[in-house]
N, C-alpha and C positions, 0 to 999 in steps of 0.2 A: 477194815484197817489196812489191808494190803492195797485195796483200791485207792484209798486216800494217799498212801505213801507214793504210789505210782504217779498220781496227779501232781503231787508236790515236786517229784523229781522232774516231771515234764516242765513244770513252771520254772523251776530253777535253771534247767537247760535252756529254755526259751529266753529267760532273762539274761543268761550268760551270752547267748548268741547275739542278743540285742546290744549288750554292752560292747562286745567285740566289734560289732558293726559300727557303733558310734565312735569307738576308738580308732578304727581304721578309715573312717570317712564314708560318705554315701557313695554308692555305686549307681551311676546314672547312665541311661542309654543315650545314644546320639540323638539330637533333636534337629528338626528342620527350622525351629523357631530360634534363630540366632539373634544376636544383638541388633536391634533396629535403630534407624535414625528417626527423629521426630518428623523432619522434612527432608526431601531429596536435596542433597548438597550439590551445587554447581549447575552448569548449563549443558544441555545436549541438543544438538541440531542435526538435521538430516537434509542433504541437498546434493547438487551436482558438484563435480570436480571443478575447482576454481569458480564457483558460483554459477556454473552453466546450468541450463535446465536439465532435468532428468527425463530421458525418453525410453521407450520400450527398446530392449536390446542394448541399452547403454550402461553407464556406470554411475554409481552414487557413492557418497561418503557420509558416514555417521561419525560425528566428532563431539568430544566432550571437553570441558575445561572447568577449573575450580572445583573438581571433585576431590575426594580424599585419597592421597597417595597410598598405594597398596591395595585399594579396593579392587575387586574383580567385577567385570561387567559381562553380562549375558544379554544378547539381543534376540528378540523373538518377534515373528510375524505370525499371529494366530498361535497354533501349537507347534510351529516350526522354529527351531533354533537356528539363527543365521550364522553364528560363529562356532566353528567346530570345537574350539577350546576357549575357556574364559579369557577375556582381555584384562590385563593388569594395568591399572592407572599408574602413570609414571610419577616421578618425584615432583613434577610441576603441577600435578593434578589434572593431566590431560590424557586423552586416548583418541585414536583414530582407527576407523575400520572401513575398508573398501568393500563395496557390495556390487556385484553384477546383477543387472535387472534383465530378466528373461524376456524374450520377444512376445510372450503371451500375456504379459502383465496387464492388468486393468488400469486405465487412467484414473487419476484422482488422488485424493489425500489418503495415503496408506498408513494405518497406525502401526508404529513400531514400539514394542514394550522394552524399556531399558531397565534391567534388573541388576542391582549391585549387591555384593556381600562384603563383609568386613568394613564397616557395618552394612546392614541390609536396608535397601530402599528400592523404590520403583517409580517410574513415570512413563507416560506415553508421549512420544513425539510423532509428528506427521512428516512422512516422506511423500512429496508431490511428484507424481509421474504425469508429465505434461503431454498434450497432443502435439505432434510434429506436423505442422501445416506447411507444405512446400511453397516456395515463391512461385507465383503464377500471375498471369494477366497483366504484366507490366506494360505490354504493348497497347493496352487500352487507355493508358494515361501518359500525359506529358509531365515528366518529373525533373525539376531543377533543384540543385543543392549547392550550398557554399558554406565554408567554415565561418564562424563568427568570433566568439570569445569563449574563454573557459567557463564551465559550470552552467550551461544553459538550463533554463527551467520552464518558462512559459513564453507564449507568443500570442499577439493579437494584431490584426490588420486594421488600420484606420483609413477609411475612404476619404475623410476630410483632409487628413494630413498626407494622403497618398504614401503611406509608409507602414512598415511592420515594426511593432515595438516588441523587444525581447528583453527578458530579465535573465540575470545570471548571478550565481553565488557559488563560491568554491570552498569546499571543506566544511568542517564542523566548528562550532563556536570556540573561540571568538573568530567569526568570519571577517577577514580583512580584505578579501578580493571579491568585489561585486560591482556589476554595472547594469544600468538601464541603457539599451542600445536602440537606435533608430536606423532602420534598414530600408534601402531602396527596393521597391517591390519588383522592379524589372531586372536589375543586375544582381540583387541580393547582397550588395556590398554595404558596408557601414557608412552611414551619412553623418551620424553624431553619436556620442556616448557620454555618460556621466557616471562618476563614482559617488555613491551616497555618502552623506556626512557621517562623522564618527558618532557612535552611540554612547550614551552616558556610561561611565564606569560602574562596575558592580559595587555592592555595598561594602566589599572589602578592598575597594580601590583597584580591582583587577580590570584589565583591558577587555572591553566588551565588543571590540571590533567596530564595524560600520553597520548602518541600518541596511543590511543586505536585502535585496529585492527578490521576490519569488513569484507570487501570483500577479497577473496583470490584466487590465481591461482599459478601454478607451472611452472617454466622455466627449463625444463629438459636439454636443450642445455648448459645452464650456471650454472646449479646446484643451482638455486635460488628459493625463494618463494616471490611472489609479494602480497602486501596487500594494502588495502585502509585505510586511517585514516579519517573517515567521519567527526569527530568533529573538526579536524584541517584543513579540506578541502585540503587533500594532500594524498600522497602514500609513501610506503617504500618498501625496498628490504631486505630480510634476506637470509642467507645461509641455504640450505637444511640440510647439514650435522650436524651442531652444533647450528643452530638458531641464529648465530651471525648476528648483523646488518651490512649489506653491504652499504646501503645508505638510509638516511632519506631525502625525498624531503621537501622543505620549505613549511610552511603553505600557502595555497592559490593556490598551483599547480593544484589541482583538486577541484573546489568548490563543496561542498556536495558530495564527492566521494562515489560511491555505489559499483558497480561491477568492477572487473578488470579481463582481460583475456589476455593470452599470445599467440602470433602468432610466433611460433618458425621458421616457414618457411621464414618469412620476418624480423626476429629479432625485433619484435615490441610488445609492451604491450598497451592495450587499456583500458581506465578507463571511466566509465560513470559518468557524472556530473549532477546529478539529480537536477531539477529545472532550468536547462539550456538546450540549444539545441546542446550542444557539447559533443563529445567523445574525451577525451584527449589522446594523443599519445606519447609514449616514445620509445627510442631506447634501446633494452635490452642488447646490448653490451657496449655501451658508457654510458648508464643510464642517457641520456640527453633528455629533452622534445623536441618534434617536433611540427609541425603545427597540430592543432586539426582538427577533422572531424566535420563539421557543418551540422546539419539536419534541414531543414526548413519545418514547418508544412504546409500542403496543405489546412488547414482551415483558412479562412480569420480572421485576428486579434488574432490568437492563437499562442502559442509557444510549440514546441515539447520538452518534458522533458525526457531525456534518463534514462532508468532504467536498466533492466537485459541485458546481452550480451551473444551471442553464436557465434561460429565461425566454419567454414569449412576451415581449413588451406590449404588442398589440392586444393580445388576449388577457394580459395581466396575470400570467402564470409563472411561478418560480418553482424549479424542481431541484432537489438535492438527494444525496444518497448517504447511507450510514456506513462508516468503516467498521464499527463495533457490532452491529446487528444486521441481519439480513432484511433490511428495510429501505424503502425510498419514501420521500415526502413530497407532496404537491401542495404548494401554497397559493391560495387565491389572494392576490395582492389587493383586490378591490374590497373583499369582505373580511379579509384577515383569516379566513378558515384554513386550517392545516389538516390535510388528510394523509395518513401514513398507510402505506401498502406493504405487504409481505413480499419478499424476494426468495422464494424457494429455489435452491440450487446455487445461491450466491454466498460467498464468504470473502470478507475483506474487500467489499465493493468500494471502488474509489472514483470511477468515472461515470458521468451521467450526461445524457443529451435528450432533447425533447423535440418532437415533430408535431407542431400544433395542427397541421393539415389533417393528419390521420389520428391524432391523439395518441401517439406512441412515445414510450419512454425507453431509452436504450441505456443499459447498465453494464459497465465493464468491471469484472471482479478479479483481483490479483491472485487470490489463493485458489480459485477454481478455474482460472484460465478461460473464462467464457464471457459471452455477450448475451444478456437476456433482452428480449424485445417484448415489451409489456403494453397491454391496452390500459391507458391511464384511467379511463372511466370505471373499469371493472376490476383492475388489478390482475387480470388474467395474463399468465405468461404464454405468449403466442409462440415464441421460438427460444430455444436454448442452444447457442452456437459455440462450438469449441473453436476459438480463434487463435490460440497459441499461448505460449508460456508468459505469464505475468501481464495479463490484460490490465492496463493501468488507466487509460483515459479514452474517451470516445467523443466524437463530434458528428453531428448530422448535417449533411450538406443538402440544402433544400432544392437546388437547381437540378442536380443529377439524382436527387432523392436516394442517397447512399449514406450509410454510416461508416466512419473510418475509426478503426480501433488501434491505438498504440500498444503493441505487445512488447513490453520492455525486455523480458527475458529472451524472447525469440528474435528480437531485432528486426521486426517487421511491422508494417501497417496493414491490417486486414481490412478489406473493403467489403461490406455486407449490405445486401438489399433488405428492405423492410420485410421481405418474405423469408428471411433467414438464410439466404444463399450467399456463400463467399464468392464474389465475382472476381476478386483479385487479392493477392497477398504480396505487397511491395516491400522489397529490401530497403530498410531505413537505417542501415549502419548500426552503430552501437547504442543500445539503451534508449529507444524512442521514449520520450517523456510526456509530451503534451501536444495537442493539436486543436485547431479551431477553423471553422468555416468562415468565409468572408461575405457570404450571401451573393457572390458573383460567380460561383462555380468552382472556386479555388479552396483548397485545404492548405493551411499553413501549419507546419509542424517543426518541433525542435527535438534534438536528442542530446544525450550526455555522453561524455567520453569515459573510457575505462582506465584512463590515466594519461599522463603526459606522453605526447608522441602518437596518440591514437588519431589517425587521420580520418577515421570513420565516425568520430564523435564530435560533439559541440558544433553541430551544423544546423542550418535552417533549411527547410524543404518547402517547395511550392508544388503542389500536386493538382493537376487539372485533367478531367476526362478528355481523351483525344477527340479531335473533331471528326465527325462522321461516324 
């Protein structure tokens, strides 16, 4: 009886304690699992100060926008916290953090983990530390340069017209300033220029600007110049002699048109449709569209995105490279066979050139700052060359047998042998953009400006190996 009474008393005391606990509210310990976001809010990027390349021993900046005001941000590289105190996102949803890069840092894409609290989220951004390749070997070349017009994009020399044709487009849509320019190859002065016609208004009646010109190639057989109109997703044809418009294709003919290249041997023009897996094809005699070339990525779940183009007309080989996947494609224009090869060590590849004599493919990649030299037959990477920040485009010059790489971030043109040796690195002013060989020993290049008043930008360059 006494034992039963004791148990009842304990039960009553336990119930009372529970009741008091309920009345006073739960007592919880601190938790690391605070309120999370479903998705990371905003954008965070890492790069150089004022968009300059990041080098060993230099400075970088990590910036965010459209985050949640009041959030705190912690930045980590591996297990090391980069900021001594959490950064608070300002009232506009922005933050900025300056970072010193030590002299022993490894080159490449460094993962930075961005962690927020209030509410919690995380993402990884890449900070690229680029190779710093000094200017050298300029004495081995004869270099001439002259200013042209604003917004230069591509260049192609025409032997038949004895002129270089240059495209230009300024700003973002609606682009209202654009020109196709004909340049004297000796003086590098403008001989003629034309502004493209107005593009049709948008569905809401908004101004669509002009049919701005970007990619360019020449059709010597028919005396034409082919261009791409990237903003209107199409292409156009102009007369070499007087720059009169021969045909403007309808918007949508080439979604996000980038490069265009003419195959005179087969009366074809090929245009890359960046963001898609297609190369659009046109008949250069009838000026009618034909069935496109479709390139399928060999990576499961991924899509090949066509960028630069190069061609060996005599051998019937067309090559391109993918921006979205580490791949290149070789098209046999006689059989229609498409062969895709892997590009280990490449990311955001944009430039490609082909040497039919040795069967070599040269690939320039923006995100990895390198030039890959590949054996086309086997897909073997023979050389991986660090050429400088933002390797954007490449051209192979068959007379000197050298590859020229426009490194947009570094502001140079790297000259590389087929054996992977940098034989020169030429100062090319602001933002080298594109370059082409003319088959006579010369390289023609154009660069863009960093803004109005930039005397080092919007220039054409003629580069020739020095005699002897």
